[in-house]
Every structure is written in structure tokens, then in C-alpha cells.
Residue, then its C-alpha position, 0 to 999 in steps of 0.5 A: m500500500t502506498q503512502a498518501r502524500p500531499q501533492t504541493q508544498a502548500d498542502e504539506w504545510s497546511q497539514g504539517w506546520t504544527l509538527v514542524l513547530a513542535s519539532a523545532v521547539g523540541f530540538s531547541f531543548f536538546s541544545v539548551l544545556l550545550s549552548a550554556v556550557g561556556l557560561f558556567m565555566e567561569p562560575l564553576n572554575k571560581e567555586f571548584g577550581w576546575d580547568k577548561s579540560l575538565l569542564s569540556a570533558g563533561p559535554a564530550i562524555a555526554t555526546g560520546v554516550t549519545a554516539l554509542l546509543s544513536p544507531f540503536y535509538g534510530a532503529l527504535i524510532d523506526r519501530l516505535g515512532s517519534r512520539r512514543l520516545a520524545l514525550p518521556g524523553i523531554v520529561i527526563t531531560m528536564a530532570g537531567t538538566a536540573m541535576f547539574g545544580l547538585a554538583n559538589g566539587s567532585s570531578t568524578q561526580w561531574l563526569l558521571l552527571w554528564a555520562l547520565f545526561g548523555l544517556i538521557l539526551t539521546s531520547i530527544k536528539s536530532t533523529i527524533w525530530t528529523t525522522a518525524v518531519a522528513g516522513v511527512f514532507e517531501k516537496g517542502r522538506g528542505l525548508a521544513l528541516g530548516i525550521v526544525v534545526a533552527g531550534t538550535a539557533i533559537a537556543q543559541t540566541v536566547v540561552p547566552p543572555l538568559g543563562n548569564w542573567l539566571i546565573a547572576t540572579t539565581g546563581w549557577r545552581g538555580a540557572f541549571f534548574w530554570l533552564g531545564a524546567g522552563w524550556g522543557a515545559l514548553s517543549l512538552l506541551l507542544c509535542w503532546l499536542f502536535l508531534y505525530d509522524a507519517h505512520d501516526r497520521h496514516a493510522r489516524a486517517a485510517a481510523s477516521r475512515g473506519e478502517k483498521a490501521g495496519k501495524r506500525g511500519s506497514t506503510f510503504l516508504p522507499g529507500l535503501t536497505k541497511a546493507q545497501a546503505w553501508r555500500t553507498p559512497a555518497l553516504w560515506m562522503v556526507a558522513v565524513s564531511t559532517f564529522i569533520v565540520m561538526l567536530l571543529t564548529i562544535g568545539l568552537g561553539i563551546h569555547l567561543f565565549p571564553i575566546l571572546t572574553e579572554s580577548g578583552i570583551p566583557r562578559e555581557t557584551a560577549a553574551w550578546i555577540m553570541s546571541l547575534g550568531g543565534i539570530a544569524g543561525v535562524v536566517g541561515k537555516l531558513t535560507t538554506g532550507f529554501l535553497l535546498d528545495r530549489f537548487r542542487p543540494n550538494w552545492i548548497g551544502g558544500l558552500t555552507m559547510g565550507v564558508t565556516a572556514v572564514t570564521f576560524f580565520m577571522l577569529d585568529r587573525f582579527i580577534e582584536s577588531t570588534p567589527a571583525v569578531i561580529v562578522a565572524v560570529l555572524i558567518n558561523g551563526y549562519a552556517a551553525g546547525t545547517k550541518m545537521q539540516i544538510c546531513a539529514f536532507l542529503t541522507v534522505g536523498y541518498a538513502g530514502m525513508r525505508n530505514f531512515g531512522a537507523i541510517y540517520g542514527l548512524m550519522s547522528a552517532l558520528v555527529a555526537l562523537a564529533s560534538g564530544l571530541g570537538p570541545f575536548v580537543a579545543g580545551y586540550i589544545y588551549d591547556n597544552m599549546g598556550g592558546y586557541g590559535p592552533f585549533l582555529w587553524f585546524g578549523v580553517v583547513g578542516c571546514t574547507v575539506g568538509g565543504a569540498l567533499l559535498f561539492l563532489l557528491p553524485p546526483y540522487p537515486r530515483w526513488e520515484d521508480e521504486i514508488e511506482a513499482e510498489a503501486f503496481s505490485 
């Protein structure tokens, strides 16, 4: 049985805009604590004497845990669906964010808290939201995914000034609690109301017609088998490009606040500069989504990935110039988060939706591994090489290579042929 799909972008948006909204806010919650890590470095250093390597190791452990779990969780999404996993995931993430307020100065406890948080955070990672939206949208998929991943830009825009204000008014312990409780409550409400993926919608449509819905997974979705995906060079190129760029840019994102403040920029000013990057991120994700729907996706992806090299260069060469720093942050903000958007879009294009959860789960595992290594690598270089300069130059080279890999991708497979074959079978 073929899946009923809207025929135009307007039809898709009229039926799916609430799903996109819920997914965007849900994904923003995933990024809240990670966007705030830099804000807590100074207060925790003053209270416990922890260095940047230890403070950066926490997020590295958490993302390492999500990397290990992502392939299994992606397959679980294919089996159970986004809704059944996301709702309880949001609740436990609220508790997981607040638990960091219990830190007592033990470095072992701090690292264990992050390991537990990584286990929790897997439940609301990007795979949940992209699987739900990619299965409902086809003609408007680029823009829909762009809005979803713009959730991270929302967090990057709001969290720096909000988190800095919460730390100043409630202390760092109170800031952990309110970031979890407030943001999580809004995410839970919207997802409870609107988070229904393609299989859920098919079942509801069947029920409205008085039909008995088939078991989950009976709706036909075209695409590669898992074995075929392993043998597809294009997917490997997407994976390697995403891994390199994510490692470097997430490392930069976590350390950007101390990079700015150590150059002489006041904390309040640095927080607002970072929020400008978040605003640019919203523009970047929406613009990239629009372009992905209309032009060759690997060209758009390659340019967006590659341009981040400019940010690293400017932060190394022109850090004493406030206008140059702002431009660098805006460029990075524009490209930030589009990496997951581009990765998801290209993965759907080359792998299809048949096993998207499992295949994208593997992509997400690489992303999580890169996200964990990036902050640790940046912190290690800072502590052992006397500054961020070598890391920034790694960023120039790595982002250039990552962009080039996407430019070299071949055209998409023709999934329309598989859909037509199923329709006449």
C-alpha cells in the first residue's frame, strides 16, 4: 500500500506546520544545556577550581554516550515512532538538566552527571525530530528541516543572555534548574499536542475512515536497505564531511565565549555577540532550507559547510577588531546547525525513508562523537599549546575539506521508480 502524500508544498504545510513547530521547539531543548556550557565555566572554575579540560570533558562524555546509543535509538524510532520516545524523553531531560545544580566539587561526580545526561539526551536528539518531519514532507522538506534545526539557533540566541542573567540572579545552581524546567515545559506541551509522524497520521486517517490501521511500519516508504546503505559512497562522503565540520564548529561553539572574553570583551557584551550568531543561525537555516528545495543540494551544502572556514580565520587573525569578531560570529551563526539540516536532507536523498531512522542514527552517532571530541580537543589544545590559535587553524583547513567533499557528491537515486513499482505490485 502506498503512502498518501500531499501533492504541493502548500498542502504539506497546511497539514504539517504544527509538527514542524513542535519539532523545532523540541530540538531547541536538546541544545539548551550545550549552548550554556561556556557560561558556567567561569562560575564553576571560581567555586571548584576546575580547568577548561575538565569542564569540556563533561559535554564530550555526554555526546560520546549519545554516539554509542544513536544507531540503536534510530532503529527504535523506526519501530516505535517519534512520539512514543520524545514525550518521556523531554520529561527526563528536564530532570537531567536540573541535576547539574547538585554538583559538589567532585570531578568524578561531574563526569558521571554528564555520562547520565548523555544517556538521557539521546531520547530527544536530532533523529527524533528529523525522522518525524522528513516522513511527512517531501516537496517542502528542505525548508521544513530548516525550521526544525533552527531550534538550535533559537537556543543559541536566547540561552547566552538568559543563562548569564539566571546565573547572576539565581546563581549557577538555580540557572541549571530554570533552564531545564522552563524550556522543557514548553517543549512538552507542544509535542503532546502536535508531534505525530507519517505512520501516526496514516493510522489516524485510517481510523477516521473506519478502517483498521495496519501495524506500525506497514506503510510503504522507499529507500535503501541497511546493507545497501553501508555500500553507498555518497553516504560515506556526507558522513565524513559532517564529522569533520561538526567536530571543529562544535568545539568552537563551546569555547567561543571564553575566546571572546579572554580577548578583552566583557562578559555581557560577549553574551550578546553570541546571541547575534543565534539570530544569524535562524536566517541561515531558513535560507538554506529554501535553497535546498530549489537548487542542487550538494552545492548548497558544500558552500555552507565550507564558508565556516572564514570564521576560524577571522577569529585568529582579527580577534582584536570588534567589527571583525561580529562578522565572524555572524558567518558561523549562519552556517551553525545547517550541518545537521544538510546531513539529514542529503541522507534522505541518498538513502530514502525505508530505514531512515537507523541510517540517520548512524550519522547522528558520528555527529555526537564529533560534538564530544570537538570541545575536548579545543580545551586540550588551549591547556597544552598556550592558546586557541592552533585549533582555529585546524578549523580553517578542516571546514574547507568538509565543504569540498559535498561539492563532489553524485546526483540522487530515483526513488520515484521504486514508488511506482510498489503501486503496481
